[in-house]
N, C-alpha and C positions, 0 to 999 in steps of 0.2 A: 200445690195448692191452687184454688180457683178463686178468680176475682168476679164480682158483679158489679156491673156499671149501669148507675140509674139515669138512663138518657131519654126518658119519657116527657120530660117537661116541654112546656110550650114556647117558653122564652119570650114572653110579651114583652118585658121590660128592655129586652134587646132587639125589639123588631126593628127600630131606625138603623141598626147596624146588620142584622142577619137577613133582613126581608123575609123569604119564605123558608129560609134554613132553620132547621133545628138548632137550639142554641149551643148542644154539643159539638157542631160543626163549625162554630165560631172560629175566626182566624187568629192565632196567637203566635206572633214570630214566623209567619209563612207557612204553619201547619195547624190543621184543626184542633181544637182542644182535646177531641175525645182520640186523636192520634197519639198526642202527648202522653195521655193516660195510658193507652195500651203498650206503647213501646217503653214506658216506666215498668209497666208490670212484666214484660218479657224480658227487660235488662235483668229483673230480680227472680227470674227462673219460673214466672208464673205462665204456663202455657194452654190454660183453660180459662175463656172469658166469656161470660154471658153477659150481654147487653140487653138490658129491658128498655124497649121502645114504645112509642105511642104516637105522639105528635109526629106528623112527616116521618113516619118510620121507614116508608120505602127509600127516602134519602139516604139513611143512616145504613141500611141494608146494601144498597148500591154502592156507597162509599166503601164499605168493608171489602165487597167483592172487586172493586178497582183495586184495591191494596192487596188482594188475594189472601186477606185475612193475617197479612203480616208473618205467614207461615207457622201460624199457631191455631190452635182450635178455637174459633170464635163463633158464637151462635147468638143469633139475634132473635129475641121473644117479644111479640107485642102483648102486653099485659091487658089489653082491652081498654078499659075506661080508668081514668085517674084514681089510683088507689092510695096515694100517699106513699113516702118511703118506705115504711116497713110493710104496708100493705101489698106493695109491689113484689117485694121479696117473698112474703108469705104466699103470693100465688104462684111461685114457680118453686116451692119447697120440694118437690121431687126430683128438681134438676140440679139441686144444690148438693156440694162435697160436704163431708163431715165438719170440715172448718172451711170457711171462704171469706175473702175480703171484699168488704162493701165500699164503693167509690161512687159520690155524687157526680153526675155528669157535667155539672157547671163549675166544678172546681179544678183550679190550675194546682199542680203539686209537682214536688221534687222531694220525694221521701225516701230514706233508706229502707224499703219494703222489707228487706231480708232482716235487718235488725229488729223491726216491728214485729214480724212473724216470729222470730226467735224468742221475743219477749212474750207473745201469745201463747206460744207452745210450751214455754218455761212454766207459767203459770195456767196449767190444764184444768183448774177447779172453776175457773171463770166462765160465766156463759157468754161473755162478750168481752172484747178489749177496746176501749174508746180511745182514739188518738185526742190528745187534748194539747193545747198550747196557750201561754199568755198572749194577750194582744194589747193595743193601746187605747182600747175603747171598751174595757169591760162593762161599763154601766149600762151599754145597750146590747149586750151579748148574752146568750144562754151560757150558763156557768155551771160547774160541776165541784162538788165537795169531795174529798177523799179523805181516809184515815191515814194514819202514818205509815202503813204498808201498802198504801196505793189502790185501796179499795173503794169504789164510788158509794158514797153514802147518801148524797142528795143530788137532784137535779133544781136548778133554779133558773127557770125562763124568765126572759126579760118580759115586762119591767120588773126591776127589783124594788124592795122595800129601802128608801132612803134613809132609813134609819139603822140598818143593818149593815155589816162588813162581810165581804164576800172574799174568797179566793179567786185570783185572776187565772182561772183554769177553764179555758173555753173549749167545747166540743166542736172539734173541726170537721165533723161529716165524713169520717173515715174509721171504719171498724173491721175487726175480725170478729167473727160471730160463729159460734157452734150450732150447727143446724138443729141438734136435738133439743137445744134450749128453745126452739121456737115452735115445738109440736102442739104445745096446750093453746097456742094462739092460731092454730091453722083456720079456724073458722070464725076468727075475729071480725067484727063489723069494720068496715073500711069506709072513708080513708083512714090511715093510721100512720103515724109519724114515729121515727125510732126515738128522737130525742124528747119529745113531748108527750108521747103517749107509751110507746111499747117498753123502752128503758125503765122508765118509772114503775110501770106495772111489774117488770121482772123484779125490781128491788122489793116492792111490796110483797112479792111472791116467795121472798127469800133467797132468790139467786145472786149470785155473785158476779159484779162486773168490776173490771179493773180498768184504771186509768194508765194509758203510756203517755207521758208528757214529755214533748220534744219541741225545739224551736224551730224545725224545719218548716218549709215553705209550703203553705197549703190555703189558698184564698178562693173565695167565691168570685166568679167573673160574671154574674148574672145579671149586672146592670151595666149601662154605658161607662158610668164613672170607674166602677170596679174594674171592668173589662180594661180600661186605659192604664189603670194602675198595674194591673197584671202584665199588659204589654210592655209597660216601662220596665217593670222589674225583670222581665225576660231578656229584653234587649241590652239592660245594664250588666246582667251576670249575676244579678242579685240571687235569683231563683236557685240557679246551679250552686252557687256559694253557700246556700244555707243547708244543703243536704249533709246529713252528717256522713256521708261517704268521703266528704271533703274535710281536712282539719279545720277545726274553728278556732278563732281567737276569743279570749274571754278576758273579763275583768272580774276578780273575785273581790268581793266587797265585805268588810266588816260591818256590822248592823250597829250597835250601841257606839255613839260618839262619831260615827261616820256617816250613817245615813239618818238617824234620829239622836235627838238629845239624850244626852246620858244622864238620867236620875238616879243612877244607882240600879239596883236590881228592877227590871221592868217587869212586874208581875200581873198587870191587867192593861187591857186596851186603853182605858182612861190615861195612863201614863206614858202612852207612846205618841211622841210628837215629832214630825219630820224636821230636820234642819233646813233652814231656808237654802233654797238653789239646790237640794239633793235631788228632789224629782226633775228638775231641769237638767241636771248632769246625767241622770241616769236615761233620760229620754235622749239625749245626745249620744249616748254610747248605743242605745237601741238602734238609732238611725243610722250609725256608722257599723252596724253588723258585728258589734262586739257581744258576745253572750254576757249579760248581767248575772252574776251567781252569788249569792249570799252565803257567806261561811262563818258562822258565829257560835261562840261558847255560850250556851245558856243553862248555867249551874243552878239557876232558880228552879228548875225542875226537880232534880236532885236534893237540894235543900229543902223542897217542900214548899216553897213560896208560891209556886203555881203548879198547876197539872198540864199534861200534853195538851187537854183540849183548851185550856187557859192560853198555852203559848200559840196554838193554831189561831186562835181568835186574835190574839195580838199581831200575828202576821197577815191575817186576813184585814186587819185594819192598815197594815202598811201596804198591802197590794191594792186595797181600795183606795187609798189616799194617793198613791203613786198613779193610780188609773186615771184619777180626776185631772192630772197633770199630762195625760198622754204618755206616761212611762210604765214601765214593768221590768220585773226580774224573770229571768229564765227559770231559775229553781232556787230554792232556799235549803241549804245544809246546816244542820245544827248538831251541836253534841249537848245532849242532856245530863252527861255525867259531872261528878266532883268528887275527887279523891279524899277530901278532908271530911272527917266525921266531926259529930258533936252539935249539929243544929237541931232545934226542936222541930219535929215533924219531917225530918229528913226521910228519903225513899231508900231504903236499905240497898236494893238491887242495883241503884245507880251510883253508889258510892265506891267506885272503881277507877284504876288506873286504865286508861283506854288509848287507843290509837286515834281517836277522833278529836280528842280536846287540844285546840290549838296551843302551842305550836307543831305539835304532832300534825303530821301531812295526810290522815285518813280522808278528811272531808273533801280535800283537794284531789286527792287521787281518785276518789270515788267519782267526783264531778268530771275529771279528765276521762275516764273510762266511759262514762254515760254519753259526754258530749263530743268525743273523739277531739279534745282540745289540744291544741299545739302550745306547748309551754312558752318556747321561743317568741310567739306573737302575744302572750298576756301579760296580765299586770294582777298584782295585790294592792289593794288600798286599804288602810286602816289607820287607826288614831294610837296605836299602842305598840310597845316593843314587842309584844306576843305576835302581832300581825307582820312585823319586820321578820321577826325570826322565822316565822312560817314561810314568807317567800323565800328567804334564804334556803331553807330546808327543801322546798319544792323546786328550786331552781327557775323562779320566776321574778321578774323585776318588781321592785316594790316603791309604792309611793306613801310617804307618811302624811296624814292631814294634821292641822294644828287644832282641829276641833276635839271635843272630848278630852282624852288624856293627852292629846298631843304629843306623844311619845316621850313625855317626861316621867313616865311611871319607872323607867330603868330595870324593869323585871328581868329584861334580858338584855345584854350589852352588845347591841347590834346598832348598825348605821343603814339609815334607810338609802335606797339609790337617789330618790329625789323626795323633796320636802315641798308642800304647798298649803296654803291657808285652809281651804275646805274641798268637798267633794266636787263642787262645781268646778273649782280651778284644776282640780286633778283631771277631770274630763277635758277641759281646754288643753291642759299640757299634752296629754295623750293624743289628742287629735289635731292640735294646732302648732303645738310649740316643739314637741318632740322630734316630729319628722325633719323639720330644718336644723334642728340642732345637731341631730345625729349627721346630716350632710355636712354641715360646718365643721364637726368634730373629725369626719373622715377626711376632709381636704387638709386640716391642719395636721394630721399625725401621718402623712402618707409616707414620710421618711423613716417612722418609727420601726425597730427591729427588735427581734428577741433580745431580752436582757438589757434594753434601754431603760431609761427612767424619764418620766414626764413630771415637770415641776409646774404647779399651777399656783400662782399667788394673786393677791388683789386684797382690796379693803374687804374687811367683815360685811356679810349680806350681800356681797355684789354678784354672787352667782358661781363662784369658785366650784363649789360641789356639784353643781348641775353640769358645767363643763367636764369635770373630772369623771361623773358617772358616764357621760356620753362618750368620752374618750375610753374609758374601759369597756363600755359596751360595744364599740367599734372594734377594739382590739380583739376581745373575745369571739366576736363575729367572724374574725379573720383566722381565728383558731390559736390565737396568743393567749397563754395563761398569763392573767393580769390581776394585781392586788392594788387596792387604793389604800394609801396610808394617809389618813387625815390627821394633820398636825394638832387639832382641837384635842386629840386624845391625851396629850400632855400638858394641858392646862392645869396649873397647879390649883389646889385646894384653896378658898378664898382667904384663909388664914395665913397661907404661906407665900401669897404673891407679893412680887415687886412691883414697883410703879413702872409705867411705859410698857409698851407691847411686848418688849424683849424679856420682862420680867414676869409676864402672866404665865408662861410656858417655861419648861425646863430644857432650854436650849442645848444645853451640853449633853444632856440624855438622849435628845432627839437626834443631834449629830452622831453619837455612839451607835445608836440603834440603826440609823441609815447606813452608816459604814458598814455594820455588820450584814445588813440585808443586801447591800448592793455587792458584797464581796463573797456571797456563798459560792462555795465549790461544788455542792451537791444538794440534794432536796433537803431542807431543813424547815423544821416547825419552830416558830418564835411566839413569844407571848408579848401582847401590847395592853397598855393601861386603856382606860375608859373615863371620860370626864362626865359626872352625874351634874346635869344643867340645872336641875331643880334644887338640889342640895349642895351644890356648887363646891362638890369635893372630887378629888381624882380616886379612882379605884384601880389600883396595880394589878397587872397580870389578868385581865379580864376577858381577853379574847385571843384566840390563836390563829394565825396565818400560817399556811405552809407555801414556801417558796423554792425555786430552783434557779440554777444560772440562767435560765431562758425567760424566767418571769420576767414582765415589764411592770414596773412600780409606778404608780401615780401618786406622787407626793403634793397634797393638797393643803394650803393653809396660808393665813396671812404674810408669815414669815418664810413660805416655801422657797422664794427665789434667792434668799439669803444662805440658802443651805445647797445650792446646785454645785457647788464647788466639790462636794464630795464625789462626785462622778467625773472621772477622767476620760480623756481618749474620744470625745465628741459624742458620747452616748447620752448627754444630757439635752433635753428637749424642754424648752422653757417658755410658759405663757403667763402674760398678765390679763387679769380680767376686769374689765371697767363697766361701769353702768351709771345712768343718770344718778345725781347726788340726792335729788330729791325722792326718788324711789328708794334709793339706799337707805335715806334716813328714816323713811316710814318702816322700813323692813327691821332696821335696828331697833326702833321703838316697839314695834309689834313683838319682836321677840323677847324682850325684857317685861312687857306687859303680861305676856302669857306666862311668864315665870313668877307672876304675882306682884311686880311692882306696879306702882301708880306712874300717870304720865309725868309727873315732875321728876320722880326718880329716873325714868326711862330717858328724858331729855337731858338730863345732867350727865348721864353716863354717855351719850352721844356727844355733847360737848366736850367732855374731858378726852373722849377717844380722839377728837378731832385734834386736839392739842398734843397727845403723847403718841397717837398710833399713826395717823393719817400721813404726817410728813416721812415717818420711817418707812412706811409701805410703800408710799407713791415713789420714794428713792429706789426702791428695788425694781422698778419698771425698767430702769436700765439695763437690768441683767436678762431681760426677756427678749427672745427672738420674735415672738408673736404677741401682739397685744390685740385683744379681742373686746370689742365692744359689743355687750348686750343691750342693744338699743330696741329690738323688735317690740311693737306694742303689748303682742300677746304676753311678754316676759314681765309687763310691769306689775303684775299680781301674781305671779308664778315663780319667779327667780328666788332661790334662797339667798 
């Protein structure tokens, strides 16, 4: 493959930095920008490069000679007068390969060009493949609209109609083009620009242009401020980390109830409303270099409530609204199917059982492949048990947010790794709370060996499940098979409960189950119950765990430390979790409020627990080898 570098610009805006140098020779990280581009092309097997020069052309020719053309075929061609980006390429049509890559000379990029080329070659029907990506300022960017299969349907140059919603899909000035598609414009009047002139003309002529959407780094370095940003990103390693040749970390986001208010089936843009703080959360993840990827079931399409175009407009509104806060999502994956029939206006071909409807893992698998995602560095955030089941099936850590369904749907009897109030707190947890929590857990369990048992006790809503999940995460990272046994599973149905904390759960049954789990002599599968919080009933035999003699059990619950005597021989490791009482009180109240109680009922439960639960649980602290005080300010709104 051949690359064409458009390096003829005068660089007037960079004159204060470059002096008489052409802007393609501006320094980035100790190397001219043009050299970064050529070395990247060579790295990906491109050995023929055509550099179109104009202003200070002799300096670029001399620079290439000094580098001995980097050992590849480099030809500099002076295209005479300024012709615009497309006009410059058209002027050298006879020198072009059948397919060629076009790079703008003032862009800094680190793209997996091999992946980009394979995508272009796979879709041979397209006259051109345009590299697109989202950014944090779509309101002043040239945008592209595509169909569901990735074909470009419209170009929207800046400025935009403030009353319209647009996809956050920005043309990044990087294209693979088929030479044959340019013939009819050989004699076109110049100057002629690709994005503003030629590509829209191609669409009007019925030619196909495909979008290749990627989060990789490509930025214009054509002004002093932009150059400073590019240089800072290069020095920090951000540019190299963004290349899809490197594994990426991602946050998979549910949509309804997590990003936007869940008003039931959202069937038109007017019903889409961002949850307060959601845009700020996604912006934080963007800045921290997480790929923000929406994975959502949208059965409204199969049910006939809205068309694929309607759904696209809803997502355009989401991207436009996020963009107003400087936030963006890197991709949106949705399942339009629905297996149940009987709806008026339903779409017959979409009434199927598929692999993309969550909790099936098809959407995440597709994203992992497309973005080279490292599951071990990634997260799933959602408001329903479907999202948590998806995370478990995908082998990715989960965070349940208490907006939307708040996990109370109980459709799947699964337990999240962590629970927080909303998406903003989830972002804070990932970025500021989780790293030190993991470090603390790592120190606490340095003596744990295969087959040991960790008991984590403490008052309700004090952070026991956070510490337990962190312990399990560290142990799995060390290669230990680990299972969390949450004692809340054994909470009795409300009609069967006895007074005081020891009567709310079936302690005899818990002790019997733990004795069996601790005593396994071979790999065994056991069934555990599940407590439905919303309905306040117990569901027996709801989830299976498989353990072996080497499995480390993490037993977590208010009465966990009273049960540590089931483990003999020094294999028990005991922890008591404590937290500021005002924080805990607010968390207890919030838990009952989200279950539908009013403030008076929630406060009454808190007071009664102070009488019958707190003294008993605090007494169990004497059984703990480690007392863990969760005081960090970041945890005040994030600890379960």
